[in-house]
C-alpha positions as CSV (number, residue, x, y, z in Angstrom):
1,M,0.0,0.0,0.0
2,D,2.8,2.4,-0.9
3,Y,0.4,4.3,-3.1
4,L,-1.8,5.3,-0.1
5,N,0.5,7.6,1.8
6,L,-1.4,8.9,4.8
7,K,0.9,11.8,5.3
8,A,0.4,13.0,1.7
9,L,-3.3,12.5,2.0
10,V,-3.6,14.5,5.2
11,A,-1.4,17.3,3.7
12,S,-3.6,17.4,0.6
13,V,-6.8,17.7,2.7
14,V,-5.3,20.4,4.9
15,Y,-4.0,22.5,2.0
16,S,-7.3,22.1,0.2
17,L,-9.2,23.4,3.2
18,L,-6.7,26.2,3.8
19,G,-7.1,27.2,0.1
20,I,-10.9,27.3,0.3
21,I,-10.8,29.4,3.5
22,I,-8.3,31.9,1.9
23,L,-10.5,32.1,-1.2
24,V,-13.6,32.8,0.8
25,I,-11.8,35.5,2.9
26,A,-10.5,37.1,-0.3
27,F,-14.0,37.2,-1.8
28,V,-15.4,38.8,1.4
29,V,-12.6,41.4,1.4
30,I,-13.4,42.3,-2.2
31,E,-17.1,42.4,-1.3
32,K,-16.4,44.9,1.5
33,I,-14.1,47.0,-0.7
34,A,-16.6,47.2,-3.6
35,P,-18.8,50.3,-3.6
36,E,-22.0,48.2,-4.0
37,N,-23.1,44.8,-2.8
38,L,-21.8,42.4,-5.4
39,W,-23.7,39.4,-4.2
40,K,-27.0,41.3,-4.4
41,K,-26.2,42.6,-7.8
42,I,-25.4,39.1,-9.1
43,V,-28.3,37.2,-7.5
44,D,-31.1,39.8,-7.4
45,E,-30.4,41.8,-10.5
46,Q,-28.9,38.9,-12.6
47,N,-25.9,41.0,-13.6
48,M,-24.0,38.5,-15.8
49,A,-21.0,40.8,-16.4
50,L,-20.4,41.1,-12.7
51,A,-20.8,37.3,-12.2
52,I,-18.2,36.7,-14.9
53,M,-15.9,39.2,-13.2
54,A,-16.4,37.5,-9.8
55,A,-15.7,34.1,-11.3
56,G,-12.5,35.3,-13.0
57,F,-11.4,36.8,-9.7
58,M,-12.1,33.5,-7.9
59,L,-10.2,31.5,-10.5
60,A,-7.2,33.9,-10.4
61,V,-7.0,33.7,-6.6
62,A,-7.5,29.9,-6.7
63,I,-4.6,29.5,-9.2
64,I,-2.4,31.7,-7.0
65,I,-3.3,29.7,-3.8
66,G,-2.8,26.4,-5.7
67,F,0.7,27.4,-6.8
68,A,1.6,28.9,-3.5
69,S,0.6,25.7,-1.6
70,H,2.1,23.3,-4.1
71,G,5.5,24.8,-3.9
């Protein structure tokens, strides 16, 4: 069972959870900095351009977090 390395599995789970937490915190910070409520605009007013911008931001932060935690 060399392919099932417990240390690597635990590290992967910890880094995944840490990355998700950092991503959520980054989105909350951007939400607070923005002049208007982004979530309300996306959900209530169905602003597609703002939704695409938020998705791009989350992808960019996720890539940065992934490379930072991978080494």
